[in-house]
N, C-alpha and C positions, 0 to 999 in steps of 0.2 A: 737415070734416075736410081739412087738409090732406095733397095727395097725398104718399105716402111714395117718395123714387127711390131705388131698388136698384141697387147698382153692382158691379160685377163686375171685379176685377183679373185680365188674362190676360198671361202672359209669353210675348214672341212672341220665337223666336230668331233671330237674323240668318241670312240663308242661308248666307253666308261665314266663319260663325263657327268658330272652334279648335277645337276637340274632341280627345277622346281618339283617340290613335290605336294600332293595335295592342294587344295584350293586354294587361289590369291587370298592375300590378307583383307582385300575389302569384299570377297565374298563368303571367307571362313567366318565359322561363328567362334566368338570370345567364351571366356571360362564362364562366365555371367549366363548366356545363354546357355551354353552347353548345362549347366548345374539347372537351369530351368527344365529341359529339355527330361532329364534325368528325372527328376522329381516329378514330371506330368508324368512319364513311363511307370515310375514305383505306386500312380494314384496316388499321390501325395502332391498337387499342383501349388500348394503354397504354405500350409501348416507343416511344420515339422512333425518326427515321430512324438509322444507325450509319453513317459512313465505313469501306468494306471497301477502300478504294484509298488511293493514293498522295497525302499531304497537298496543298490547294491551293497553287498557283504562285502567288509573291508579283505582283501588279499593278503596273506602271510604265506611263509616258504618253512619247510621243513628245516630244521637246523638242529647237526648231532655236535656232542661235546667231544669229538674225535680230535686227536692232535694234529697238528699240519705234519701232513706227510705220513700220517697210518691210514690204514684202509676202514674206508666208512661202515658204519655199524649197520646190519640188518635193520629193517625196516617193517612194521606191519601192515600188511597190504590191503587189510581191511579198513584199517584205519586212516590208510591213504586216499581209501575211495571215499571215506565217508569225510571226509576234508574236503577232495576234490569238490562232493557235490555243494558244500557250504562256503566255497571259494570260487576257484577259477572255472569251477565247473559251470556255474549257475549262468557265466559269460558262453559258454560253448554250445548250451541247450539254448539259450537265448539266440546264438548265431544259427542253429539247425533251423532254429523256427524261421528266421527271417529269411534264411535258404529257403523252406518249401513254401512261404507265404502265408504262415499261419496268422500272422499278428493281421496282415494286411485285409485279409478276407474274413477276420472276425469281430476286430476292433476297428478295423478302419486306419487310423491315424493314431491308434494307442497301441501300446505292449507293456511288457512287465518279465520281473526279472525271476523266472523260477527259485525261489529263495527256499521252498521245502520240498524237500525230495519226494519225490510220488512214485512211486514203485507197483507196477500194476505186473500181473502173473496170468497167463491164461492156462487153466489146469485140464488137462483130458482122464479118459478113463482108467488110464495107470498110473496117475499123477505124477505126469510128466509135465514139468511148468514151460510155457514160453512166455518168454518176457515183451513188453512193448518198450522198447527204448527211443530213440530220437530222430523215429523216420525207417526204424527197419520194415522187413516185407514180410506181413502175414498172409493167410489164408483164411476165408471164413467159413470152413472146417474146423478149424483150429479157435475159433471163437465163435463157438457157439453156446457153450455156458457163460453164465457170469464171471467175472474176473475176481481174482484177489486184490485185494489192495491196503498197501502199507504204507503209511508216513507216519513222520514225529508230532507229538500233539500232545497239548497241555490238556489235562482232563477238563477244565472249565470252559475250553472253547468252542466254538462254535463252526463246522464247515458243510459246504457242498460242493459237490462235484456234479457235473455234466458233462456226457459224452455226446458228441455228433459228427458226424458225416457230411465234411462238407464240401462233397463233389457229386452225390449220387440223386439230386433231387429231380423228379421228371418233368417238372411242371416250370419252375422256376430256377433262374439258375444261380439270383443271389441267396437264395433260401438252402437250408439244412436239413436235417430229418434228424430227429431227438432220438438217439440210443439208447438212454440211461440218464436219470436225475436224480443223484443221491447227496445227504450230508456226508462226507466219505468219511471213515473209519478206519482206525487202524485194526482193523478183522479180516477172517477169512470170510468165503462165501457170503459176500456183502449185498444186502438185497438195498433197492431203491429207498430211501428215504432223504426224509429233510430234517433241519435243524437239530444237528445230533450232537449232543453236548461231548467233549473229548472222545472216548472208546465205548461209549455205552448206545448201544444200539437201540434199546427199548426206548431210549428218548427221542428217536427220530420216527419222522413221519414220510410216509410212502407217495411219492408225488409221481414218477411215472417208471413202469417196470421195463429192465433190460432187453432188448431185443439186438442180434446179432448184423453184423454189418451185411448189406443185401447187394454189390456189385451186379453191374447188371451187365450180360455177354458183351465185349467191345468197347464198353466204356473206358476201360485203361485204369490205370491206378487212382486211387480215391485215400483223400486224406480220413483218419478215423483220428480226431481229437478227447484226448481227456483234460478238463483243466479243473482244478480244487482252487474253491474261493474260501478265503475267511472271512467272517460276520462277526460282526460285533453286538449284535442282538437278534433275537429268534423273528423270523420274519414269515410273514403269512405268503403260501405259494397257492392258495384254494385255486386260483385263476389258471395255475399251470400243472394242475392234479389232472391224471387222466386213470379211467377206469381200466385197472389190469386184468386180464393181460390186452394192451390196446397194440391192434393189428390194422388199424385204419392210418395209411400214409397222412391224409391231409391232417390227422390229431396229432400226429408227431411231427408236424412243419414248423419249423423252429428257426430264430435269427438272435446269434449269441450280441449281436449287437445291441438289441433292442432291448435283448432282457437285463444286459450289465446297466444300459443308459438308466434304467427304471429303477434298479436297485443296487446304485452305483454307490450311495451315501451311506450301504450297512455292509456292503461285501467288497472284498480287494483278491483281485486274483494271484494267487502264493503257488500254485503247483502245475507243472504240465509234462504232459507224456502225449505221444502221439506216434499213430505208425502208418505204412500203406499198404492197402489190402487191394486185390486184383479178383476177375471171377474163377470160380472151380468148377466142378462137376456137382459139388452139391447145391450153389444156388437154382438148380431145375427142379428138386423136389423142394427145397424151402419155399419157391415162388408159387407152386401149386397147391403145396398142401398145406404150407402155412399161411400165406397172404393170399392165398384163393384167387391167382389171379394168374394171366399169362405169363410166360418170362419175356421181358423186353431185350432185345439184342438191336444194336447200335453196331454201323458200318461208318468207317473215316470217308467222309467225302472229299476223295482227292481233288488235285485241281486239275481242268481235261487238258488232256495233252495235245500241244498243236500237229494236226495233221494234214500235212497238202491236201488241199481239195483233191478229189478222185478225177482221172483223166481216162479218155474213153479208150486210148491206146498208148499206156505207161511205156517209156522209154528201159529198154533193159531190167525190168522188174518181171519177177516170178509171180505168174498169175494167182497162185494158190492164196501165199502170204500177201500178195498184194490186196486180194479180198478180203481176207482175214481182218488186215488192219483197218478195214472201213467198216468190219463189224462190231456190234456192242460187246461189251466185254460179257456182259451178263447172258448173252447168246451163245458165247464162245462154251463159258462156264457149264451154262446146262448142257450142251453138246457135250460134253466130257462127262458131267455126271451120269447121263444116259446112257453112258460106254460103259464108267464104272459098272452102274447096277446090273448091267446086263454081264458081267462076269464076276459078280458076285453073289457067291452062294452060302444064304443066312445059316444053313446048317455046317458050313465047314470053315476053317479058320480061313483067314488070307492067304492067298499062293503068289509066290512070288519065283520070275523065272531064273535059274540059275545062268546060265548062257543065254541072254535074250537073242543073239544076232547069229546062234551056231547054226541054225540051216538059210542056206541064200535062197536070195530072193529072185523069180523066175527073170531073166532075161528079157522077155518080152514085155514086161511091166513098167509104163511110162516112169521117166526119172522123177516126176514129181510125185508119183503114187510111191516108189520105192521109199523116198526121201519120208514121208507121212508115216510109213509103215515102221521105218528104222526111229522114228521120233516115238511112235507109242511104245513099241518093245523096251526103249529106253526108259520112257517117261522124261523125253525132252521137252524144251518149248512148251507150247499151250496144252501139252498131255503130261504136267509134272504132277499133276493131280490124278492121274488115273489110276 
């Protein structure tokens, strides 16, 4: 009998073959579903963003009278900057505010184009001015005194300036702290006033005095926002008036969206300036001496790290590191802090070893003890804060 040869066909897929990427079309989201999820993530499930300010000015470009092929004539940088603020710069500032969530947290579904160029400067004792740009980083020690405000104004126009901190309320996350309530002028050392006509500060009415930002330790970066409103008539702000100096944080609780909805028939947002502030050492004295309260401190609550349940006889595990892994982190930090305090002399500057491992360790010492001693000398591992 002839031997029968059986053949089996195998299909080999190349390693670099192009297969389906992503979910199948029956499970993947279409464009409409993706747009709906995007609007929901931006806290705008159905309503589009509404312009509550003045219309955007028309753009224009610089043109020179130079002949073709000739070098371009020099331009005045200051004039270019002024035109930038009145044209394309309006869009840039608006995009920065959208990036930092200013409109979303202040006006919900509303936004505006900052058509009025608002300049804000903080000056120190040496007359060094620190400007507030669009999201730059400042320290509370640089914002102690009342800022200087400049903006172009018609002598017959009425303005209002409101400065708030969007991220520092200690009781309710959605509320803000009112730092300043002004009808803004083109003057220096501006006082908190309302219903100011043009640049005449004598026509204003004090609403709320200035209070510097006070970010708590561990709270991260906070947004301080200055909004300039243009009004078409004089407004009565007696319900918002605070007695100076106003150091009661409950009295400074504020909500920009409610304020705008109440007066939207007579005010229109026109100018914007904002910066980011975080904690520094000056806040300790500010809370104790000015606000007369204990300094609040925050810690980030990290997601708990998964640790395999402890067993009686772990296989190939060093017992010291294995036990430390199952101890609370605060207990380890307290142990290291006590060791650091024992080595610290309050009357001497901190001392560091120039050659930590220059002296050998006795050979009779256990291996795990040698490892702990080396880590202490080199400040490694759990001893990094020693």
